[in-house]
Backbone as XML, in Angstrom:
<?xml version="1.0"?>
<chain id="A" units="angstrom">
  <residue number="1" name="UNK">
    <atom name="N" x="31.468" y="-8.207" z="29.012"/>
    <atom name="CA" x="31.342" y="-9.450" z="28.055"/>
    <atom name="C" x="30.807" y="-10.660" z="28.785"/>
  </residue>
  <residue number="2" name="UNK">
    <atom name="N" x="30.023" y="-11.265" z="28.424"/>
    <atom name="CA" x="29.484" y="-12.450" z="29.400"/>
    <atom name="C" x="30.116" y="-13.829" z="29.073"/>
  </residue>
  <residue number="3" name="UNK">
    <atom name="N" x="31.309" y="-14.394" z="29.645"/>
    <atom name="CA" x="32.009" y="-15.602" z="29.250"/>
    <atom name="C" x="31.666" y="-17.029" z="30.038"/>
  </residue>
  <residue number="4" name="UNK">
    <atom name="N" x="30.407" y="-16.970" z="30.635"/>
    <atom name="CA" x="30.550" y="-18.127" z="31.043"/>
    <atom name="C" x="29.794" y="-19.153" z="29.946"/>
  </residue>
  <residue number="5" name="UNK">
    <atom name="N" x="30.349" y="-20.240" z="30.124"/>
    <atom name="CA" x="29.924" y="-21.178" z="29.490"/>
    <atom name="C" x="28.585" y="-21.697" z="29.663"/>
  </residue>
  <residue number="6" name="UNK">
    <atom name="N" x="27.835" y="-21.821" z="28.673"/>
    <atom name="CA" x="26.225" y="-22.034" z="28.759"/>
    <atom name="C" x="26.000" y="-23.514" z="29.277"/>
  </residue>
  <residue number="7" name="UNK">
    <atom name="N" x="24.808" y="-24.196" z="29.499"/>
    <atom name="CA" x="24.321" y="-25.390" z="29.839"/>
    <atom name="C" x="23.632" y="-25.836" z="28.414"/>
  </residue>
  <residue number="8" name="UNK">
    <atom name="N" x="23.371" y="-26.921" z="28.196"/>
    <atom name="CA" x="22.774" y="-27.518" z="27.085"/>
    <atom name="C" x="21.498" y="-27.157" z="26.736"/>
  </residue>
  <residue number="9" name="UNK">
    <atom name="N" x="20.876" y="-26.757" z="27.920"/>
    <atom name="CA" x="19.497" y="-26.633" z="27.890"/>
    <atom name="C" x="19.400" y="-24.876" z="27.315"/>
  </residue>
  <residue number="10" name="UNK">
    <atom name="N" x="20.530" y="-24.325" z="27.927"/>
    <atom name="CA" x="20.464" y="-22.778" z="27.540"/>
    <atom name="C" x="21.078" y="-22.557" z="25.695"/>
  </residue>
  <residue number="11" name="UNK">
    <atom name="N" x="21.769" y="-23.561" z="25.577"/>
    <atom name="CA" x="22.180" y="-23.513" z="24.560"/>
    <atom name="C" x="20.878" y="-24.086" z="23.262"/>
  </residue>
  <residue number="12" name="UNK">
    <atom name="N" x="20.038" y="-24.761" z="23.870"/>
    <atom name="CA" x="18.943" y="-25.261" z="23.008"/>
    <atom name="C" x="17.672" y="-24.192" z="22.987"/>
  </residue>
  <residue number="13" name="UNK">
    <atom name="N" x="17.629" y="-23.398" z="24.320"/>
    <atom name="CA" x="16.986" y="-22.159" z="24.161"/>
    <atom name="C" x="17.409" y="-21.225" z="23.147"/>
  </residue>
  <residue number="14" name="UNK">
    <atom name="N" x="18.626" y="-20.884" z="23.192"/>
    <atom name="CA" x="19.473" y="-20.009" z="22.358"/>
    <atom name="C" x="18.759" y="-20.069" z="20.838"/>
  </residue>
  <residue number="15" name="UNK">
    <atom name="N" x="19.180" y="-21.372" z="20.424"/>
    <atom name="CA" x="18.823" y="-21.898" z="19.132"/>
    <atom name="C" x="17.494" y="-21.583" z="18.543"/>
  </residue>
  <residue number="16" name="UNK">
    <atom name="N" x="16.510" y="-21.556" z="19.457"/>
    <atom name="CA" x="15.182" y="-21.469" z="19.038"/>
    <atom name="C" x="15.079" y="-20.085" z="18.593"/>
  </residue>
  <residue number="17" name="UNK">
    <atom name="N" x="15.934" y="-19.189" z="18.828"/>
    <atom name="CA" x="15.550" y="-17.697" z="18.479"/>
    <atom name="C" x="16.598" y="-17.733" z="17.410"/>
  </residue>
  <residue number="18" name="UNK">
    <atom name="N" x="17.479" y="-18.504" z="16.418"/>
    <atom name="CA" x="18.153" y="-17.856" z="15.658"/>
    <atom name="C" x="17.559" y="-18.960" z="14.558"/>
  </residue>
  <residue number="19" name="UNK">
    <atom name="N" x="17.470" y="-18.420" z="13.284"/>
    <atom name="CA" x="16.951" y="-18.912" z="12.222"/>
    <atom name="C" x="18.294" y="-19.627" z="11.254"/>
  </residue>
  <residue number="20" name="UNK">
    <atom name="N" x="18.112" y="-20.948" z="11.098"/>
    <atom name="CA" x="19.204" y="-21.492" z="10.211"/>
    <atom name="C" x="20.444" y="-21.676" z="10.954"/>
  </residue>
  <residue number="21" name="UNK">
    <atom name="N" x="20.793" y="-21.744" z="12.165"/>
    <atom name="CA" x="21.924" y="-21.930" z="12.769"/>
    <atom name="C" x="21.672" y="-23.413" z="13.659"/>
  </residue>
  <residue number="22" name="UNK">
    <atom name="N" x="23.058" y="-23.986" z="13.773"/>
    <atom name="CA" x="23.107" y="-25.109" z="14.433"/>
    <atom name="C" x="24.081" y="-25.343" z="15.370"/>
  </residue>
  <residue number="23" name="UNK">
    <atom name="N" x="24.353" y="-26.444" z="16.232"/>
    <atom name="CA" x="25.251" y="-26.449" z="16.666"/>
    <atom name="C" x="26.476" y="-27.468" z="16.297"/>
  </residue>
  <residue number="24" name="UNK">
    <atom name="N" x="27.485" y="-27.535" z="15.777"/>
    <atom name="CA" x="28.456" y="-28.518" z="14.979"/>
    <atom name="C" x="29.679" y="-28.434" z="15.428"/>
  </residue>
  <residue number="25" name="UNK">
    <atom name="N" x="30.179" y="-29.529" z="15.918"/>
    <atom name="CA" x="31.647" y="-29.387" z="16.525"/>
    <atom name="C" x="31.865" y="-28.735" z="18.040"/>
  </residue>
  <residue number="26" name="UNK">
    <atom name="N" x="30.669" y="-28.303" z="18.632"/>
    <atom name="CA" x="30.555" y="-27.407" z="19.654"/>
    <atom name="C" x="30.551" y="-25.924" z="19.660"/>
  </residue>
  <residue number="27" name="UNK">
    <atom name="N" x="30.319" y="-25.795" z="18.058"/>
    <atom name="CA" x="30.446" y="-24.350" z="17.528"/>
    <atom name="C" x="28.947" y="-23.915" z="17.113"/>
  </residue>
  <residue number="28" name="UNK">
    <atom name="N" x="28.464" y="-22.639" z="17.276"/>
    <atom name="CA" x="27.557" y="-22.362" z="16.228"/>
    <atom name="C" x="27.521" y="-22.145" z="15.087"/>
  </residue>
  <residue number="29" name="UNK">
    <atom name="N" x="26.889" y="-22.850" z="14.393"/>
    <atom name="CA" x="27.422" y="-22.760" z="13.013"/>
    <atom name="C" x="26.183" y="-22.367" z="12.020"/>
  </residue>
  <residue number="30" name="UNK">
    <atom name="N" x="26.816" y="-21.870" z="10.906"/>
    <atom name="CA" x="25.576" y="-21.567" z="9.694"/>
    <atom name="C" x="26.322" y="-21.345" z="8.355"/>
  </residue>
  <residue number="31" name="UNK">
    <atom name="N" x="25.856" y="-21.745" z="7.356"/>
    <atom name="CA" x="26.371" y="-21.305" z="6.002"/>
    <atom name="C" x="25.466" y="-20.367" z="5.440"/>
  </residue>
  <residue number="32" name="UNK">
    <atom name="N" x="26.063" y="-19.095" z="5.054"/>
    <atom name="CA" x="25.213" y="-17.980" z="4.304"/>
    <atom name="C" x="25.413" y="-17.979" z="2.929"/>
  </residue>
  <residue number="33" name="UNK">
    <atom name="N" x="24.556" y="-18.013" z="1.893"/>
    <atom name="CA" x="24.273" y="-18.119" z="0.532"/>
    <atom name="C" x="24.094" y="-16.676" z="0.050"/>
  </residue>
  <residue number="34" name="UNK">
    <atom name="N" x="25.037" y="-16.372" z="-1.097"/>
    <atom name="CA" x="24.834" y="-14.980" z="-1.796"/>
    <atom name="C" x="24.662" y="-14.914" z="-3.072"/>
  </residue>
  <residue number="35" name="UNK">
    <atom name="N" x="24.378" y="-14.170" z="-3.686"/>
    <atom name="CA" x="24.290" y="-14.045" z="-5.216"/>
    <atom name="C" x="25.425" y="-14.307" z="-5.902"/>
  </residue>
  <residue number="36" name="UNK">
    <atom name="N" x="26.637" y="-13.595" z="-5.184"/>
    <atom name="CA" x="28.086" y="-13.750" z="-5.807"/>
    <atom name="C" x="28.920" y="-13.456" z="-4.948"/>
  </residue>
  <residue number="37" name="UNK">
    <atom name="N" x="30.060" y="-13.126" z="-5.462"/>
    <atom name="CA" x="31.420" y="-13.066" z="-4.234"/>
    <atom name="C" x="31.226" y="-11.523" z="-3.650"/>
  </residue>
  <residue number="38" name="UNK">
    <atom name="N" x="30.962" y="-10.533" z="-4.787"/>
    <atom name="CA" x="30.787" y="-9.442" z="-3.953"/>
    <atom name="C" x="30.030" y="-9.298" z="-3.004"/>
  </residue>
  <residue number="39" name="UNK">
    <atom name="N" x="28.447" y="-9.583" z="-3.093"/>
    <atom name="CA" x="27.635" y="-9.540" z="-1.672"/>
    <atom name="C" x="28.283" y="-10.452" z="-0.734"/>
  </residue>
  <residue number="40" name="UNK">
    <atom name="N" x="28.868" y="-11.553" z="-0.947"/>
    <atom name="CA" x="29.505" y="-12.419" z="0.347"/>
    <atom name="C" x="30.546" y="-11.552" z="1.000"/>
  </residue>
  <residue number="41" name="UNK">
    <atom name="N" x="31.352" y="-10.845" z="0.192"/>
    <atom name="CA" x="32.361" y="-9.949" z="1.040"/>
    <atom name="C" x="31.756" y="-9.088" z="1.384"/>
  </residue>
  <residue number="42" name="UNK">
    <atom name="N" x="31.047" y="-8.569" z="0.798"/>
    <atom name="CA" x="30.244" y="-7.105" z="1.806"/>
    <atom name="C" x="29.914" y="-7.636" z="3.103"/>
  </residue>
  <residue number="43" name="UNK">
    <atom name="N" x="28.996" y="-8.633" z="2.972"/>
    <atom name="CA" x="28.447" y="-9.352" z="4.179"/>
    <atom name="C" x="29.496" y="-9.275" z="5.198"/>
  </residue>
  <residue number="44" name="UNK">
    <atom name="N" x="30.509" y="-10.095" z="5.021"/>
    <atom name="CA" x="31.865" y="-10.367" z="5.680"/>
    <atom name="C" x="32.288" y="-8.963" z="6.210"/>
  </residue>
  <residue number="45" name="UNK">
    <atom name="N" x="32.295" y="-7.806" z="5.499"/>
    <atom name="CA" x="32.885" y="-6.608" z="5.891"/>
    <atom name="C" x="31.669" y="-6.303" z="6.950"/>
  </residue>
  <residue number="46" name="UNK">
    <atom name="N" x="30.774" y="-5.886" z="6.793"/>
    <atom name="CA" x="29.780" y="-5.654" z="7.742"/>
    <atom name="C" x="29.960" y="-6.569" z="9.109"/>
  </residue>
  <residue number="47" name="UNK">
    <atom name="N" x="29.872" y="-7.589" z="8.925"/>
    <atom name="CA" x="30.054" y="-8.417" z="10.265"/>
    <atom name="C" x="30.996" y="-8.418" z="10.941"/>
  </residue>
  <residue number="48" name="UNK">
    <atom name="N" x="32.473" y="-8.168" z="10.030"/>
    <atom name="CA" x="33.695" y="-7.720" z="10.775"/>
    <atom name="C" x="33.605" y="-6.420" z="11.515"/>
  </residue>
  <residue number="49" name="UNK">
    <atom name="N" x="32.792" y="-5.702" z="11.123"/>
    <atom name="CA" x="32.806" y="-4.357" z="11.981"/>
    <atom name="C" x="31.975" y="-4.504" z="13.325"/>
  </residue>
  <residue number="50" name="UNK">
    <atom name="N" x="30.993" y="-5.223" z="13.363"/>
    <atom name="CA" x="29.837" y="-5.588" z="14.351"/>
    <atom name="C" x="30.941" y="-6.363" z="15.331"/>
  </residue>
  <residue number="51" name="UNK">
    <atom name="N" x="31.536" y="-7.812" z="14.891"/>
    <atom name="CA" x="32.380" y="-8.363" z="15.743"/>
    <atom name="C" x="33.562" y="-7.613" z="16.131"/>
  </residue>
  <residue number="52" name="UNK">
    <atom name="N" x="34.125" y="-6.598" z="15.456"/>
    <atom name="CA" x="35.343" y="-5.895" z="16.254"/>
    <atom name="C" x="34.843" y="-4.972" z="17.344"/>
  </residue>
  <residue number="53" name="UNK">
    <atom name="N" x="33.428" y="-4.426" z="17.269"/>
    <atom name="CA" x="32.643" y="-3.582" z="18.473"/>
    <atom name="C" x="32.641" y="-4.458" z="19.756"/>
  </residue>
  <residue number="54" name="UNK">
    <atom name="N" x="32.331" y="-5.913" z="19.339"/>
    <atom name="CA" x="31.976" y="-6.702" z="20.647"/>
    <atom name="C" x="33.087" y="-7.449" z="20.995"/>
  </residue>
  <residue number="55" name="UNK">
    <atom name="N" x="34.709" y="-7.266" z="20.375"/>
    <atom name="CA" x="35.622" y="-7.769" z="20.673"/>
    <atom name="C" x="35.388" y="-9.323" z="20.771"/>
  </residue>
  <residue number="56" name="UNK">
    <atom name="N" x="34.691" y="-9.672" z="19.808"/>
    <atom name="CA" x="34.036" y="-11.134" z="19.728"/>
    <atom name="C" x="34.127" y="-11.677" z="18.079"/>
  </residue>
  <residue number="57" name="UNK">
    <atom name="N" x="35.070" y="-12.379" z="17.779"/>
    <atom name="CA" x="35.375" y="-12.714" z="16.332"/>
    <atom name="C" x="34.962" y="-14.090" z="15.858"/>
  </residue>
  <residue number="58" name="UNK">
    <atom name="N" x="34.548" y="-14.259" z="14.883"/>
    <atom name="CA" x="33.763" y="-15.857" z="14.478"/>
    <atom name="C" x="35.130" y="-16.355" z="13.662"/>
  </residue>
  <residue number="59" name="UNK">
    <atom name="N" x="35.022" y="-17.500" z="13.591"/>
    <atom name="CA" x="35.907" y="-18.344" z="12.813"/>
    <atom name="C" x="35.138" y="-18.493" z="11.674"/>
  </residue>
  <residue number="60" name="UNK">
    <atom name="N" x="35.899" y="-18.320" z="10.524"/>
    <atom name="CA" x="34.949" y="-18.192" z="9.225"/>
    <atom name="C" x="35.733" y="-18.443" z="7.952"/>
  </residue>
  <residue number="61" name="UNK">
    <atom name="N" x="34.707" y="-18.644" z="6.792"/>
    <atom name="CA" x="35.573" y="-19.179" z="5.565"/>
    <atom name="C" x="34.745" y="-18.651" z="4.637"/>
  </residue>
  <residue number="62" name="UNK">
    <atom name="N" x="35.390" y="-18.121" z="3.535"/>
    <atom name="CA" x="34.462" y="-17.784" z="2.100"/>
    <atom name="C" x="34.740" y="-18.475" z="1.010"/>
  </residue>
  <residue number="63" name="UNK">
    <atom name="N" x="33.931" y="-18.843" z="0.198"/>
    <atom name="CA" x="34.181" y="-19.608" z="-0.950"/>
    <atom name="C" x="33.239" y="-19.355" z="-1.781"/>
  </residue>
  <residue number="64" name="UNK">
    <atom name="N" x="33.614" y="-18.503" z="-2.845"/>
    <atom name="CA" x="33.076" y="-17.561" z="-3.806"/>
    <atom name="C" x="31.773" y="-16.745" z="-3.037"/>
  </residue>
  <residue number="65" name="UNK">
    <atom name="N" x="30.609" y="-17.603" z="-3.394"/>
    <atom name="CA" x="29.077" y="-17.163" z="-2.694"/>
    <atom name="C" x="28.792" y="-17.662" z="-1.620"/>
  </residue>
  <residue number="66" name="UNK">
    <atom name="N" x="29.420" y="-18.106" z="-0.723"/>
    <atom name="CA" x="29.159" y="-18.708" z="0.347"/>
    <atom name="C" x="30.034" y="-18.252" z="1.994"/>
  </residue>
  <residue number="67" name="UNK">
    <atom name="N" x="29.488" y="-17.913" z="2.669"/>
    <atom name="CA" x="30.152" y="-17.664" z="3.898"/>
    <atom name="C" x="29.886" y="-18.677" z="4.997"/>
  </residue>
  <residue number="68" name="UNK">
    <atom name="N" x="30.925" y="-19.283" z="5.441"/>
    <atom name="CA" x="30.652" y="-20.085" z="6.580"/>
    <atom name="C" x="31.075" y="-19.720" z="7.855"/>
  </residue>
  <residue number="69" name="UNK">
    <atom name="N" x="30.094" y="-19.483" z="8.884"/>
    <atom name="CA" x="30.714" y="-19.016" z="10.353"/>
    <atom name="C" x="30.465" y="-20.057" z="11.409"/>
  </residue>
  <residue number="70" name="UNK">
    <atom name="N" x="31.261" y="-20.095" z="12.199"/>
    <atom name="CA" x="31.427" y="-20.977" z="13.369"/>
    <atom name="C" x="31.724" y="-19.774" z="14.566"/>
  </residue>
  <residue number="71" name="UNK">
    <atom name="N" x="30.866" y="-19.911" z="15.458"/>
    <atom name="CA" x="31.129" y="-19.142" z="16.599"/>
    <atom name="C" x="31.175" y="-20.050" z="18.132"/>
  </residue>
  <residue number="72" name="UNK">
    <atom name="N" x="32.068" y="-19.685" z="18.664"/>
    <atom name="CA" x="32.422" y="-20.043" z="20.076"/>
    <atom name="C" x="33.423" y="-19.449" z="20.900"/>
  </residue>
  <residue number="73" name="UNK">
    <atom name="N" x="33.180" y="-19.331" z="21.973"/>
    <atom name="CA" x="34.612" y="-18.632" z="23.027"/>
    <atom name="C" x="35.468" y="-19.580" z="23.583"/>
  </residue>
  <residue number="74" name="UNK">
    <atom name="N" x="36.430" y="-19.457" z="22.648"/>
    <atom name="CA" x="37.503" y="-20.424" z="23.236"/>
    <atom name="C" x="38.106" y="-20.281" z="24.670"/>
  </residue>
  <residue number="75" name="UNK">
    <atom name="N" x="38.164" y="-19.168" z="25.171"/>
    <atom name="CA" x="38.345" y="-18.772" z="26.856"/>
    <atom name="C" x="37.590" y="-19.554" z="27.638"/>
  </residue>
  <residue number="76" name="UNK">
    <atom name="N" x="36.370" y="-19.687" z="27.284"/>
    <atom name="CA" x="35.051" y="-20.148" z="27.866"/>
    <atom name="C" x="35.192" y="-21.866" z="27.794"/>
  </residue>
  <residue number="77" name="UNK">
    <atom name="N" x="35.638" y="-22.384" z="26.742"/>
    <atom name="CA" x="35.890" y="-23.677" z="26.592"/>
    <atom name="C" x="34.081" y="-24.218" z="25.822"/>
  </residue>
  <residue number="78" name="UNK">
    <atom name="N" x="33.908" y="-23.308" z="25.147"/>
    <atom name="CA" x="32.547" y="-23.695" z="24.740"/>
    <atom name="C" x="31.757" y="-22.183" z="24.013"/>
  </residue>
  <residue number="79" name="UNK">
    <atom name="N" x="30.248" y="-22.571" z="24.352"/>
    <atom name="CA" x="28.987" y="-21.559" z="23.671"/>
    <atom name="C" x="28.887" y="-20.761" z="24.698"/>
  </residue>
  <residue number="80" name="UNK">
    <atom name="N" x="28.928" y="-19.417" z="24.946"/>
    <atom name="CA" x="28.465" y="-18.548" z="25.866"/>
    <atom name="C" x="27.390" y="-17.337" z="25.376"/>
  </residue>
  <residue number="81" name="UNK">
    <atom name="N" x="27.018" y="-16.472" z="25.959"/>
    <atom name="CA" x="25.859" y="-15.519" z="25.574"/>
    <atom name="C" x="26.532" y="-14.557" z="24.569"/>
  </residue>
  <residue number="82" name="UNK">
    <atom name="N" x="27.898" y="-14.338" z="24.525"/>
    <atom name="CA" x="28.453" y="-13.646" z="23.743"/>
    <atom name="C" x="28.331" y="-14.645" z="22.095"/>
  </residue>
  <residue number="83" name="UNK">
    <atom name="N" x="28.578" y="-15.388" z="22.195"/>
    <atom name="CA" x="28.453" y="-16.229" z="20.664"/>
    <atom name="C" x="26.835" y="-16.198" z="20.234"/>
  </residue>
  <residue number="84" name="UNK">
    <atom name="N" x="25.951" y="-16.065" z="20.991"/>
    <atom name="CA" x="24.645" y="-15.808" z="20.351"/>
    <atom name="C" x="24.228" y="-14.593" z="20.093"/>
  </residue>
  <residue number="85" name="UNK">
    <atom name="N" x="24.649" y="-13.435" z="21.029"/>
    <atom name="CA" x="24.685" y="-12.316" z="20.699"/>
    <atom name="C" x="25.014" y="-11.710" z="19.082"/>
  </residue>
  <residue number="86" name="UNK">
    <atom name="N" x="26.482" y="-12.230" z="19.185"/>
    <atom name="CA" x="26.967" y="-12.048" z="17.966"/>
    <atom name="C" x="26.324" y="-12.924" z="16.654"/>
  </residue>
  <residue number="87" name="UNK">
    <atom name="N" x="25.480" y="-13.998" z="16.988"/>
    <atom name="CA" x="25.101" y="-14.899" z="15.759"/>
    <atom name="C" x="23.855" y="-14.148" z="15.544"/>
  </residue>
  <residue number="88" name="UNK">
    <atom name="N" x="23.045" y="-13.450" z="16.480"/>
    <atom name="CA" x="22.173" y="-12.541" z="16.271"/>
    <atom name="C" x="22.092" y="-11.335" z="15.585"/>
  </residue>
  <residue number="89" name="UNK">
    <atom name="N" x="23.433" y="-10.592" z="15.828"/>
    <atom name="CA" x="23.922" y="-9.483" z="15.221"/>
    <atom name="C" x="24.026" y="-9.892" z="13.484"/>
  </residue>
  <residue number="90" name="UNK">
    <atom name="N" x="24.988" y="-11.258" z="13.467"/>
    <atom name="CA" x="25.153" y="-11.617" z="11.962"/>
    <atom name="C" x="23.993" y="-12.015" z="11.031"/>
  </residue>
  <residue number="91" name="UNK">
    <atom name="N" x="22.711" y="-12.554" z="11.884"/>
    <atom name="CA" x="21.521" y="-12.737" z="11.307"/>
    <atom name="C" x="20.797" y="-11.450" z="10.839"/>
  </residue>
  <residue number="92" name="UNK">
    <atom name="N" x="20.888" y="-10.362" z="11.525"/>
    <atom name="CA" x="19.955" y="-9.038" z="11.270"/>
    <atom name="C" x="20.956" y="-8.642" z="10.344"/>
  </residue>
  <residue number="93" name="UNK">
    <atom name="N" x="22.137" y="-8.711" z="9.949"/>
    <atom name="CA" x="22.941" y="-8.281" z="8.660"/>
    <atom name="C" x="22.598" y="-8.819" z="7.714"/>
  </residue>
  <residue number="94" name="UNK">
    <atom name="N" x="22.246" y="-10.146" z="7.684"/>
    <atom name="CA" x="22.179" y="-11.044" z="6.657"/>
    <atom name="C" x="20.586" y="-10.622" z="6.099"/>
  </residue>
  <residue number="95" name="UNK">
    <atom name="N" x="19.795" y="-10.507" z="6.820"/>
    <atom name="CA" x="18.318" y="-10.054" z="6.374"/>
    <atom name="C" x="18.010" y="-8.628" z="6.268"/>
  </residue>
  <residue number="96" name="UNK">
    <atom name="N" x="19.148" y="-7.905" z="6.609"/>
    <atom name="CA" x="18.975" y="-6.243" z="6.556"/>
    <atom name="C" x="19.309" y="-6.075" z="5.312"/>
  </residue>
</chain>
């Protein structure tokens, strides 16, 4: 697992590869919207399995059909390659 904190330039480069993600409060941030709670919860289940395999877990919340995801590597004090790798997996699960 890569835990070196990324530079601002590396973060900007990483954001260019992710659709709909931004940096908010030092976290990679995105809100995903679904047709209903069941779809949102199914998405969260698939993401949870992928995050567990990576041993890298999101800070997130669910409100009916919306899932808010924030990613950062607490041990590194900011964003790392792991956050971008998980964001990419989450994005693929969302569009998959």
